[in-house]
N, C-alpha and C positions, 0 to 999 in steps of 0.2 A: 306254889296248885292254882288253882280260885275255880267254890263250885257259881257255875250260874243256875238261877232257875229260873223258870218262866212267871212274873207275875203279874197280870191280867192292868192294871193301874198304872205299874214302872218300867214297865218294860222285862225287869230280871229283881234279882238281891244276887250279892253273891252270898260266898261268906264267911265276908273281914265284916261284910253289916251293910259295908255301901249299897242304897239302894240309885239309878244318878233318875234326873228327875224330869219324864217324860213330860212337855205339855200334849198334847195329846192333839197334831196337828188336826185329824180330822172331825174331830168333837171341834176344833177351833171353828171349822169352816163350814161347819158345815146350815146355819143359818146364810149363811151369802153362796151358799150352794142350790140353795134350796131358791130360793126367789128369783137367782139367775135362772135355773132349770124351770121354773113358775114364769117365769119372764117366753121361756124360749119352746111352749108347751100350746104358749096362745099366738100365738104369730102364725105368719103362714105359711104355709111347706110353696122351697120354690124362689118363695124374696128374699132379694136380699136381703134386709133387717135380719129375717134370720140364721143367715148365714153367719153376721156378723153376730152373733149373740151364743148361736154354739160355736167360734171360736175364744169369745167368751169362756163360757162355761168351761170349755176344753184348756182353758187357761187357770181359771181357777185349779181343774184333779192337774193339770201339770206342779201347779206349785206347790200342792200341796205333797204330793208324791215324791219330790224337793227335798224338798225342808222335811217328810219321813230321811230319803236317802244321805241324806246332809247328818243329821244328827248317829244316825245308825254307821255312819261308815263313822264317822270321830266318834265315836261307845267306841264303837266295834277298834280303831288304831290304836288308843289305848292302854285296851284287853291285854290287849297280841305284844304291845310295850312291852310290857312289865309284868308277865307273863312267860313261864317256860305249860305249864296244861294247861287245860279249861275242861272240868265233863262235865255236859248240860246231862239231863235229858231225852232223851229222843221221843217230838213228839207228835200230835197225827191234828198239826194247827185248818185242816178244814175239816175234819171231826169232829173236834174241837170245837169248831165255831160255830158247827149243824143242830152239833143235840144241845152243848150247853143255851144255845137263845143267847153266844155268848159274840156275832159274827160280826159286825162294828172295830167296839174292843178289840178284838181278837188282829182283825186285823188293820184298821189305824196299829194296830204297839207294835206288827212287821216285822215279829218272831221268827220265822222263815227264812226271811232278809239279812235279818244279823248272824242270824246261822252261817249262814253263804260266807259272811264279809268274814266273820270272822275264821272259818274255815281256813278262805286264800290268802289274807295274812297273818297265820300262824306257817301254812307250808310255807310259805314265800321265806320266815325265817329259821324253816325248820323244826316246830315246834310240836306239839301235836296239841289237837283237839282230843276228847275220847267224847263218847256221845255211848250211854249208856242207852239200853234195850228200856222199851217205855212199863211194859209185862212186869219192869222184875219190879218188888216189892219199896220200895224209896220211902214212899213216906211213910210207911207203918216198921220205918227201924234208927232205928236211937244213931245217933251222927257220932258218941264221945263214945257206948259203950259192943254196938251193935243188936240190943237187944230189938230185937221184930216181936213186934204188936199184930197181931190177927182183924181183931176185934176189932182194935182202926176202919172207917170210912173216907166219908169226911169230913169229922167234924177240930173244927181247926183252933182246939181250948185243950190244955192240957188231954196227955195219954192214960197218966195209967204211971206203977210199976215202971220200972224205973223212977226215981222221980226230979230225978234234970231233964224228961225227957217233954218236950215240948213239937210239939211238931210245928206251930208256925213261924216262920223264917229261920229255918234250921232243914230243912229242906235245899240248899248248897252243898254246906254244913254233910248232907249224909249222901253225897255227892259228891266228895271229896273222899268215906272214911271209903262208902265203894270200891273208889280206882286203887286208894289202896288195902285195902285185905276180899273182895271176893274172888268167884276165876273168870278168866275172860271169857268164862259162854255169856255171861250175863253184858263184860260189852261189848255193844256189834259194832259200833268200830272206831278202829284209831286211826288220826290221819296224821301223820306223818313227815 
C-alpha cells in the first residue's frame, strides 16, 4: 500500500515520507512566455511576423506541456511498478484553483493528469487505485490510532490529543489507514 497526498509544491507526499522534486515547468518558463506574448500583442494582425511569433508562443506552451507530461509519466510508472495498491484523495482541482487562488500552482502541478496516468498504468498491471471521498474527514483523522479531532480545520501545526497527532505530512498515511479500516461507503472508487 502507498498513500499519496496532493502537495502544491512537490506534486505529492507519500506515506513513506518521500516527495518528488517537482521542477515547476510553467513557473520556470513564465518570464520567457510573457516576453514572447508581449511581442506577439504588439505585432500587426495578419502579418507574417505575427504568424511566426504566434507559432513561437505556441511552441513554448507545447514545450512546457510536454515537459510536465514526461515528468508525470515517469513518476506514475515508477509508482505503478513498485506498489500493488495506491490510495489517493478525490479532489476537485478546478474548484481548488478557483476558490483558493492557487490557479497557476494547481494547473502547473498537473495532479489530475497524474492520477489519470496512474489509474491506467495500475489497470494495465491489474493493481488497485483507491480514491477516498473528498468529504471524508481524512485531515482530522489520526493515521496511527484513528482518533478524530473535529476541531482541526486548516492548521498545519500540532493537533493535540493524542500526542502523536501531527496533520502535516501524515495525510498520506491517513489515506492508507482509511483504506484498511473504514467502510466501503467512504471509498468512492476502486479500480482493478
